[in-house]
C-alpha positions in Angstrom: -3.8 -6.3 14.2 -6.6 -6.2 11.5 -5.4 -4.3 8.2 -9.3 -3.8 7.9 -9.4 -2.0 10.8 -7.0 0.6 9.4 -8.1 0.9 6.3 -10.4 4.1 5.0 -12.3 3.8 1.6 -11.2 7.6 0.7 -7.9 6.1 0.7 -8.2 3.4 -1.6 -7.7 4.1 -5.1 -9.1 0.8 -7.5 -8.1 0.3 -11.1 -5.2 2.8 -11.7 -3.3 3.0 -15.1 0.1 1.6 -15.1 3.1 3.7 -15.1 6.9 3.7 -14.5 7.5 2.5 -10.7 8.5 6.3 -9.8 5.5 8.0 -11.3 3.3 5.6 -9.8 4.5 6.3 -6.4 3.9 9.7 -7.2 1.0 9.7 -8.2 -0.4 7.5 -5.3 1.4 9.7 -2.8 -0.4 12.8 -4.5 -4.1 10.9 -4.4 -3.4 10.2 -0.7 -2.4 13.6 0.2 -5.6 15.0 -1.9 -7.9 13.0 0.9 -5.5 13.6 3.9 -4.3 17.2 4.0 -1.9 17.0 6.7 0.4 14.9 5.0 3.0 16.2 3.5 3.5 14.8 -0.1 7.0 16.1 -0.5 8.4 14.5 2.6 6.3 11.0 1.8 7.9 11.2 -1.7 11.2 11.8 -0.8 11.4 9.1 1.8 9.2 6.6 -0.3 11.3 6.9 -3.3 14.5 7.3 -1.0 13.3 3.4 0.6 12.6 2.0 -2.6 15.9 3.0 -3.8 17.8 1.4 -1.0 15.7 -2.3 -1.9 12.3 -2.5 -3.4 9.4 -3.5 -1.0 8.1 -5.6 -3.6 7.2 -9.0 -2.5 6.2 -11.9 -4.3 2.5 -12.8 -5.7 1.5 -9.0 -7.6 2.2 -7.2 -4.0 4.6 -4.6 -3.0 4.4 -2.6 0.6 5.9 0.6 0.3 6.3 2.3 3.6 8.3 4.6 5.8 8.3 6.6 9.1 7.4 9.9 8.5 8.1 12.8 10.3 5.6 15.0 12.0 2.5 12.5 11.7 0.8 10.8 15.0 -0.6 7.9 13.5 -0.2 5.2 10.8 -2.1 5.8 7.8 -2.8 2.9 5.2 -3.7 3.6 1.9 -4.1 0.9 -0.4 -4.1 1.1 -4.5 -4.6 -1.6 -7.4 -3.0 -1.5 -10.9 -4.7 -4.8 -13.2 -1.9 -4.0 -15.8 0.8 -4.2 -13.7 4.1 -2.1 -12.3 7.6 -3.4 -13.0 8.3 -3.0 -9.3 11.5 -5.2 -8.6 9.8 -8.0 -7.3 11.3 -11.2 -5.9 9.7 -13.5 -8.1 9.8 -10.7 -11.5 5.8 -10.8 -11.7 4.6 -7.3 -12.0 3.5 -5.5 -9.1 -0.6 -5.1 -9.1 -1.5 -4.3 -5.3 0.6 -1.6 -3.2 -0.1 -1.1 0.2 1.2 1.8 1.2 2.2 2.5 4.9 3.1 5.6 6.7 4.0 5.6 10.1 5.0 7.9 13.1 9.0 8.1 13.8 8.0 6.9 17.1 6.1 3.8 16.7 7.9 1.3 18.5 6.9 -2.2 17.2 3.3 -1.7 16.0 4.8 -1.4 12.3 5.9 -5.0 12.3 2.6 -6.6 13.0 1.1 -3.9 10.5 3.4 -5.8 7.8 3.1 -9.3 9.3 -0.9 -9.0 8.7 -0.5 -7.5 5.3 1.7 -10.5 4.1 -0.2 -13.1 6.2 -3.4 -11.8 4.0 -1.3 -11.4 0.4 -0.1 -14.7 0.1 -3.5 -16.1 -0.6 -3.6 -16.1 -4.5 -7.4 -16.1 -4.4 -7.1 -13.1 -2.7 -5.1 -10.9 -4.8 -7.3 -12.1 -7.9 -10.5 -11.2 -5.9 -9.2 -7.8 -5.0 -8.2 -6.6 -8.5 -11.7 -7.2 -9.5 -13.0 -4.8 -7.1 -14.1 -1.0 -8.2 -15.8 0.1 -5.0 -13.8 0.5 -1.7 -15.9 -0.3 1.0 -17.0 -3.5 -0.3 -13.2 -4.5 -0.9 -12.6 -3.4 3.1 -15.4 -5.8 3.7 -13.4 -8.5 1.6 -10.3 -7.9 3.4 -12.5 -8.3 6.9 -13.8 -11.8 5.9 -10.8 -12.9 4.8 -8.8 -11.8 7.8 -10.3 -14.2 10.1 
């Protein structure tokens, strides 16, 4: 499953300012909910924060993948945010998180979310990809870059 096929340019938020982890997630979810009016911001915020409190979704290499099963949605939403300054996110390597890939999926999804998580983790283990993504200021060009690097 290719991440680029699931990304939408209006769900990508680039060059965001740093904040405390929970505040950053609230802002990120608010921006996505503004773009996708069918999403319930309050439910998503509660489930994502609950998931983060259970165990951080930060990986190494400046990447986090906050994700949750969301009641009432019928498709998977993927949103990406960059924060060049970084956020203390509890990553396994101790580095600040600079790229967040938010994944919201229906409760009845089977194993599809595992395929998505796998494709994200494979792509974002490449340090050169991380550094390039942090420099983008155009979401459509970012999607094209991701598509090129998935091949």
